[in-house]
DOTI-533063 format. One record per residue (C-alpha): y, z, x; chain. Coordinates in steps of 0.02 Angstrom, whole numbers. Each point is the difference from the previous one (the first is absolute). Example, Ala and Ser with C-alpha at 12.3 -4.5 7.8 and 13.67 -1.06 7.14 Angstrom:
! residues 2
     py     pz     px chain
   -225    390    615     A
    172    -33     69     A
//
This chain:
! residues 316
     py     pz     px chain
  -1657    630  -4085     A
    154    -36    101     A
     32     15    186     A
    157     -4    105     A
    -16    -79    170     A
    112    -27    147     A
    124   -141     24     A
     63     15   -181     A
   -146    -94    -86     A
    -74     88   -153     A
   -154    -33   -102     A
    106    -53   -150     A
     74   -140    105     A
   -173    -64     48     A
    -68     17   -177     A
    152    -90    -74     A
    -17   -142    126     A
   -189    -15    -34     A
     29     -4   -191     A
    132   -135     23     A
   -118   -105    106     A
   -141     24   -127     A
    114    -54   -143     A
     50   -153    104     A
   -184    -47     11     A
    -13     43    186     A
   -124    116     82     A
     88    152     73     A
    -22      8    189     A
     79    101    137     A
    105   -144     67     A
     59    -54   -174     A
     50    179    -44     A
     93     17    166     A
     88   -165    -34     A
     41     56   -177     A
     68    170     56     A
     79    -67    159     A
    -56    143    112     A
   -148    111     44     A
   -142    -13    125     A
   -178    -54    -42     A
    -65    174     44     A
    119     74   -128     A
    -26   -128   -140     A
   -191    -12     14     A
    -46    176    -65     A
    128    -14   -141     A
    -70   -170    -51     A
   -177     72     -2     A
     61    142   -111     A
     83   -127   -115     A
   -165    -95    -18     A
    -92    164    -38     A
    132     45   -130     A
     -7   -176    -72     A
   -178     25    -70     A
     48    162    -85     A
    155    -83    -69     A
   -100   -146    -66     A
   -145    111    -62     A
    110    133    -78     A
     89   -125   -109     A
   -154   -108    -37     A
      9     10   -189     A
    184    -37      0     A
    -23   -142    124     A
   -148    -73    -94     A
     99     10   -160     A
    157    -70     82     A
    -77   -130    117     A
   -127   -133    -28     A
   -174     30     68     A
     15   -143    127     A
    161     73     71     A
    -79    172     16     A
   -151    -73     91     A
    115    -98    115     A
     99    157     38     A
   -160     95     36     A
    -64   -140    113     A
    168    -10     86     A
     -2    187     29     A
   -177     -8     73     A
     47   -146    113     A
    157     90     53     A
    -99    156     41     A
   -127   -100    100     A
    136    -96     91     A
     94    161     34     A
   -156     83     69     A
    -38   -154    107     A
    177     -8     65     A
      5    187     27     A
   -163     -7    100     A
     65   -148    102     A
    166     88     25     A
    -91    159     51     A
   -109    -96    123     A
    153    -91     68     A
     90    165     15     A
   -150     77     85     A
    -10   -149    120     A
    187     15     30     A
    -19    187     28     A
   -147    -31    118     A
     97   -133     93     A
    153    112      7     A
   -110    142     63     A
    -73   -114    131     A
    172    -61     49     A
     60    180      4     A
   -149     49    109     A
     32   -149    114     A
    186     43      6     A
    -43    181     35     A
   -122    -52    137     A
    133   -115     72     A
    128    140     -8     A
   -124    118     82     A
    -32   -129    136     A
    186    -27     21     A
     30    187      6     A
   -140     19    129     A
     72   -144    103     A
    174     74    -19     A
    -64    170     57     A
    -88    -81    147     A
    157    -96     46     A
    100    160    -21     A
   -119     94    114     A
      4   -145    124     A
    190     -2     -8     A
      6    189     27     A
   -120    -17    147     A
    102   -145     71     A
    160    101    -24     A
    -79    150     87     A
    -60   -114    141     A
    174    -77     13     A
     78    172      5     A
   -123     52    137     A
     33   -160     97     A
    187     26    -22     A
    -15    178     66     A
   -103    -62    147     A
    126   -139     33     A
    142    126     -5     A
    -95    113    121     A
    -33   -148    116     A
    183    -48    -13     A
     55    176     44     A
   -127      4    143     A
     69   -168     59     A
    175     68     -5     A
    -53    152    101     A
    -91   -113    125     A
    152   -113      7     A
    113    150     33     A
   -118     59    138     A
     -4   -177     70     A
    190     -8     -4     A
     10    167     89     A
   -127    -60    128     A
     97   -162     26     A
    161     99     20     A
    -86    112    128     A
    -68   -153     91     A
    173    -78      0     A
     74    159     68     A
   -136      6    133     A
     32   -184     40     A
    186     35     13     A
    -34    147    117     A
   -117   -108    103     A
    133   -135      6     A
    126    128     60     A
   -124     62    130     A
    -34   -178     51     A
    186    -33     16     A
     21    160    102     A
   -145    -49    113     A
     72   -175     17     A
    168     74     46     A
    -83    117    125     A
    -97   -146     72     A
    157   -105     15     A
     90    146     81     A
   -144     33    119     A
    -13   -183     44     A
    188     -8     30     A
     -8    159    105     A
   -151    -65     95     A
     87   -166     30     A
    158     89     57     A
   -101    116    111     A
    -98   -145     72     A
    161    -94     32     A
     75    153     81     A
   -156     31    104     A
     -9   -180     53     A
    184      3     48     A
    -26    163     92     A
   -156    -70     83     A
     92   -158     51     A
    147    102     64     A
   -115    117     96     A
   -103   -144     65     A
    155    -92     54     A
     69    156     84     A
   -167     37     83     A
    -18   -178     55     A
    177      7     71     A
    -45    159     90     A
   -161    -78     65     A
     98   -151     58     A
    130    111     79     A
   -136    103     82     A
    -82   -155     64     A
    164    -62     67     A
     31    168     82     A
   -177     -5     70     A
     37   -166     78     A
    159     70     75     A
    -82    154     69     A
   -178      3     57     A
     19    183     39     A
     18     45   -183     A
   -143   -116    -54     A
   -118    141    -41     A
    132     93    -96     A
     45   -155    -98     A
   -183    -33    -34     A
    -15    175    -68     A
    154    -27   -109     A
    -73   -164    -56     A
   -164     84    -48     A
     95    136    -93     A
    103   -129    -93     A
   -158    -96    -40     A
    -81    159    -68     A
    154     39   -104     A
     -3   -176    -68     A
   -184     14    -45     A
     28    172    -79     A
    145    -67   -105     A
   -107   -147    -51     A
   -143    116    -50     A
    121    109    -99     A
     69   -152    -88     A
   -175    -64    -42     A
    -53    172    -67     A
    155      8   -109     A
    -32   -177    -62     A
   -181     47    -43     A
     61    154    -94     A
    123   -106    -99     A
   -138   -126    -38     A
   -111    141    -63     A
    140     64   -113     A
     27   -175    -68     A
   -186    -20    -35     A
     -2    168    -89     A
    146    -56   -107     A
    -92   -163    -39     A
   -152    101    -55     A
    108    110   -112     A
     81   -155    -73     A
   -171    -81    -34     A
    -61    159    -85     A
    155      5   -109     A
    -25   -184    -43     A
   -181     33    -51     A
     53    145   -111     A
    136   -107    -76     A
   -123   -142    -32     A
   -122    122    -81     A
    138     65   -115     A
     50   -179    -45     A
   -180    -46    -40     A
    -20    154   -109     A
    163    -39    -89     A
    -56   -181    -29     A
   -166     62    -73     A
     90    117   -119     A
    121   -136    -53     A
   -141   -126    -29     A
    -77    111   -140     A
    117    -80   -126     A
    164     92     36     A
    149   -114     10     A
    100    108    116     A
    134    -79    105     A
    -69    -37    171     A
     76    113    132     A
     68    -90    154     A
   -124      7    142     A
     54    115    140     A
    -69   -129    121     A
    120   -130    -72     A
    142    126     -4     A
    -15     60    177     A
    -92   -139     91     A
    141   -125    -12     A
      0   -153    114     A
    140     75    104     A
    -98    162     28     A
   -160    -98     33     A
     88   -106    134     A
     74    158     72     A
   -169     86      1     A
    -86   -148     83     A
    140    -19    125     A
     -7    184     50     A
   -189     17      1     A
    -55     22    185     A
//
């Protein structure tokens, strides 16, 4: 019975190698046959060697008469004993090889199970990390969207704040212009009041001097003429009344001018309060983190030392 196996090893090769070993006085084994052939695995050689041992008994039994007639009895017994020992050794080695192979298969199965469990654990950990990464990516995307929305809201708030600051600056500029106009009006009113007071004082002094001259002349004429004493006294009384009337008129006009000046001072103070409120509001808006260039203060622009000295000089 002949078999063809894989890897190019045939039964004839194994049988030829076993016969050669037996003729050399060596017990055929799997390793010796593999060394003799130069190739083949133990799993491939083992069943062929077992078949050779089974065929060896038939070969020896079938040619018994010829062998007994050709060989001495001692040689035939030695061959039979060698064949029995070889069969026993082959069975022992085959059982040991089978057990070793079974142990190796069991160990390999255990290693494969452990590797599979490790791969399953790694796959589970990888899936968990993948889910965690996807969740983190989703969270990052959400946070990025929220950050973009906050950034856009900040830009809108900044634009509104810029518009509000521009409006406050415009209001401050208008208040500064109003303040300057009120200051100019105040200066003009003070100058007019001073000129009017000077003119009134000059007129009063001229009138007083003329009236005093007339009183002196009337007195002198009264001394010259006792007959016209009553008439001169009446003239003197009239002149005195005119003088008092002119003085009252001058005082009333002076009071009216003082009232106008006080009203202008009140308007100026109100404008200064409004300007200060606008400056405080502008400072609060600029202190929120905006690095806008500070606008010149209308108080510093218009309340120069020269104007301040002029204002103090002209204040009644």
